[in-house]
C-alpha positions in Angstrom: -2.7 -12.5 -14.1 7.5 -13.6 -12.3 9.4 -13.7 -8.0 15.9 -16.9 -8.4 13.6 -19.1 -6.2 10.9 -16.5 -6.0 10.6 -16.4 -9.8 10.2 -20.2 -10.1 7.8 -20.3 -7.2 5.6 -17.6 -8.7 5.7 -19.4 -12.1 4.5 -22.6 -10.3 1.7 -20.6 -8.5 0.6 -19.1 -11.9 0.6 -22.5 -13.5 -1.4 -24.0 -10.6 -3.8 -21.1 -10.9 -4.2 -21.7 -14.6 -4.9 -25.4 -14.0 -7.3 -25.0 -11.1 -9.2 -21.8 -11.8 -11.8 -21.0 -14.3 -11.6 -17.6 -16.0 -15.4 -17.4 -16.3 -15.8 -18.1 -12.5 -13.4 -15.3 -11.7 -15.1 -12.9 -14.0 -18.6 -13.7 -12.6 -17.3 -13.3 -9.0 -15.6 -10.0 -9.7 -18.3 -8.4 -11.8 -20.4 -7.1 -8.9 -17.4 -5.2 -7.6 -17.3 -3.1 -10.7 -20.8 -1.9 -9.8 -20.3 -1.5 -6.1 -16.9 0.2 -6.0 -15.4 3.0 -8.0 -12.0 4.7 -8.2 -11.8 7.6 -5.7 -8.7 9.8 -5.9 -9.6 11.3 -2.5 -9.9 8.0 -0.7 -7.6 7.5 2.3 -8.2 3.7 2.5 -5.4 1.3 2.2 -7.4 -0.7 -0.4 -10.2 0.2 -2.7 -12.2 -3.0 -2.0 -12.3 -4.3 1.6 -10.9 -7.8 2.2 -14.3 -9.0 3.4 -15.8 -8.2 -0.1 -13.1 -10.0 -2.1 -14.8 -13.0 -3.6 -13.9 -16.4 -2.2 -12.9 -17.6 -5.8 -10.1 -14.9 -5.7 -9.1 -15.7 -2.1 -8.8 -19.4 -2.9 -6.5 -19.0 -6.0 -3.2 -20.8 -5.6 -1.5 -17.4 -6.1 -2.7 -16.5 -2.6 -3.3 -19.8 -0.7 0.3 -20.9 -0.4 0.6 -18.7 2.7 -0.9 -19.7 6.0 -4.5 -18.5 6.1 -3.7 -16.0 9.0 -1.0 -14.4 6.9 -3.1 -13.9 3.7 -3.8 -10.3 2.8 -5.0 -9.4 -0.6 -5.0 -5.7 -1.6 -7.9 -5.0 -4.1 -7.5 -1.8 -5.9 -8.0 -0.1 -9.3 -5.2 -0.2 -11.8 -4.1 3.3 -12.5 -6.9 5.8 -12.1 -9.8 4.1 -13.9 -12.7 1.9 -13.1 -11.9 -0.6 -15.8 -9.4 -2.9 -14.1 -9.4 -4.3 -10.6 -6.2 -5.9 -9.3 -6.0 -8.4 -6.5 -2.4 -8.4 -5.2 -0.3 -9.7 -2.3 3.3 -9.5 -1.4 5.8 -7.5 0.6 9.2 -6.0 0.5 10.5 -8.6 -2.0 7.8 -7.9 -4.6 4.1 -8.2 -5.3 2.1 -10.6 -7.4 -1.6 -11.2 -8.2 -4.3 -11.1 -10.8 -5.9 -8.2 -12.6 -9.4 -8.5 -14.0 -10.7 -6.1 -16.7 -14.3 -5.0 -16.6 -14.7 -6.1 -20.3 -13.4 -9.6 -21.1 -12.2 -8.3 -24.5 -10.2 -5.6 -23.0 -6.4 -5.9 -23.6 -5.6 -2.6 -21.9 -2.7 -4.0 -19.9 -0.9 -5.7 -22.9 1.8 -3.0 -23.0 2.4 -2.8 -19.3 5.6 -4.6 -18.3 4.3 -6.1 -15.0 1.3 -7.9 -16.5 1.0 -11.1 -18.5 -2.2 -11.8 -20.3 -4.0 -15.1 -19.4 -7.4 -15.0 -21.0 -10.8 -13.2 -21.0 -9.5 -9.9 -19.8 -7.5 -11.5 -17.0 -3.8 -10.8 -16.4 -1.2 -12.1 -13.9 0.7 -9.4 -12.2 4.3 -9.5 -10.9 5.8 -6.2 -9.9 7.2 -3.9 -7.3 
C-alpha cells in the first residue's frame, strides 16, 4: 500500500500515490514478476527481484520518488514465505514504507497484518519496521 513529521510525510506520499497512480497499471506491470520469480528459502540475495526488473510504474510512484534518483533503492521481495504477494519497499533505520501487490486482485490476505493498509485491487500500502 504511516512515518511525528515522518507519519505526516508518509501520509502525503500515500495520498499522492493514490491520486496519481492507477491500480490496474500497477497490477499489469507487476504480473510478469509473479511468473518470472518465486520465493526461494535458500536464496542469499538481498532482494528477491533485482532493481533492474522492478517496473518503471513502481519506481515512479510518489512513495519512492521524493528521494533524489541516486538515493532510491527499492527492495522487492515476497511477503512471508509465499509466492502470492510481492512487496516493494524502501526506507532505513527510521522505518520502511512501500506497496504490496497480491497476485490475485481479490486477495485480502494482508487485511489482518498490522503494517499493511488496503488500497484496492489486492494492493496494500506498507509502513513498518
